[in-house]
Phi, psi and omega in degrees: 000348179258000184268128186294328184284332176297311182300324183301316183288335177284320185286329171297309184286333172300304187301313184298313181285328180291318175308312182293319180291329172301317186298314180294321173307319181277008180057042177260004179242098175193177182304329181274331192251296183215103186286140179074312179210174179283159175302323181290321180286327179289325175298303189300322176295326177289328171299316188292307180307315176301316176300317184296318173304306181302317178296324177298333177288347181248013175246119181249144180236136185230137180251177191297347180255009174103342179303131183229134172218153173278151182299332175296312181309312185282330172307313183304326191261347185247184186289354171295332179286123177311325180283331174289316187295319177299319182292321184293319182291314178300317170313306175293319184293310167308324173293313179295328174293314181308308180304316178304321184283323176300316189270356183070030172276157182248155179250146182223127176265126177233136175238129180244125179245157177283152178296167187302326187288354178265349185265121189275333181216165179278158183285315190284317188265328191084358178289151181300136179276123182294337187286332184305124193257018183091003189288150178257163180304337176288322171299316177299321172300316179294323173298309178299317181304312179288319176301317184287317191292329174290322177304304184298321177298317186283325170299325180295316185295328183273357182078025187254118193253126182235165172197159192152215189217136168240136176243124176257134184214157181281155159268187194294338180254022172092345176294127187292140171221155184246144166249126183242114168261106187250149167228143176200172181305148186298318188285002180261346189300314185284327169298323186290328177280319180304310187292322184290315179305311189300316185271343180285330182258018181289329183251120175055033178304334178263003180296159178292135181087353186290323181302324183280324195248331192293312179235137166228142182238142174225113177283136181274122175254108182301340179285340178264343179165164178270157180300317181288325175293333184292321187267350187302316185291337175283327180286314178302317182295333182270359190254285187216011180061023177281150183065016176247136174276329171203157177284179186303319184258027177075020183275163171298126192284337178290315181294313176316309188292330176286332180285323180296319179298318187292321177302303184302318181298317181298315187261006180063038186263131177285113190287321186235145178212125171288128175256120178073193187076190187261180193286118175295328170309304178310306186303314174302314178301315185297321179288351172276345168301134179273334180202161181287132185251007188217128181269010180292136188296320180308308188296323179305311184293325177294311186296314176308313185291317185293309187303323185269353182075031184261096181294322183300308182288343173289317184297313181302309180303327183278350171137000172107173187286341179252015177281131184292148176320309187288345174254011185282156194287324181242133174238158173294151183243129175239146178219168189281138172281131170215165179277121184296326185291313184258336179088353180290134174286132179282145191229159179299144173306317192278309184233021176064006180289147178303148181267128169259122183237153179291118178258328182177233180213160180231133186228109177056032177092354179272118171277129180242121184264126173254340175250079185279347186259161168239135190250133176246130184274131180225130185259127181240051182290139170279165184294327179292340181263356188292347179296340177284097183229152184285042178288167176289339187283334178259103186232000000 
């Protein structure tokens, strides 16, 4: 409670969400006024990102052998970069689709929408929805997470295994809805629909429009198009708007993607989530390896698949799409952080517990370190850049 950084993070989030909630109360978040989020939130998020990118150019990281990069250079290389993020998601999605064809599984595209009480305004007119009870987009996301948790639990009880990708995106008034591209055995498709319908209509299932809008299913027909192509527009729309001519409501896709990102940042909503499959952490860590450190044939196959960007082959080599995390061939390796010069174990600032950090991967008891360097962060702000400060005014 005495840590300034902890309070700053909490207050920033509180101010950002309170400001946006006020704009929703004033009916400024809808197709007619400010699509997906208010103009105010979109402006502040744009300013925040601009200042962050400028600041990253003045923050340097140096390792023990003298290698030096700016944070901005590292940002361009990892999945924080929207282009890299989109490419990785599409690689994993196409890998899942390839696996589904090899195993004879079928694809099902599901759209889940919140009940009327979560929607603050109508789409066509922008007028206030009289059924809205003051719920925020954060409340809508919690509702969808709860419904999905119940669906997953029931599927697990029935022995129905699924895998795929979930995309969370805003409707015109900021209310979240989900798109799920799922694969499963053909004999489980109808049961998957039944379970999804059951839990999606538990709350306000009899209200007007629920039957038409609450849940929608699209069976993926490989003769009409690929599952990856079907979900590609949703991935692009929610990252950078690339390769799209217009948004859902006819808006500019680039500007729409910026407002969607501002919406997700404001409400702390995770836009993409892999469902089932093997560890993405292991995939990313193995791709950091410069050369194979294990002569085992199984690891060679895993390394080769990851290094070549073959998500399908990587998944199969790791144990298969339905393999449990604890049974996968390669697992993330975490170890205690300590000071090399003194040997002292690094501990948490708050409760002095030892800090465990990701160091690499482990295969059959053999640890392979992928993060071999220790990096020192140094800020080299010029006087002209000193205006960037963690004040509550710039959020």
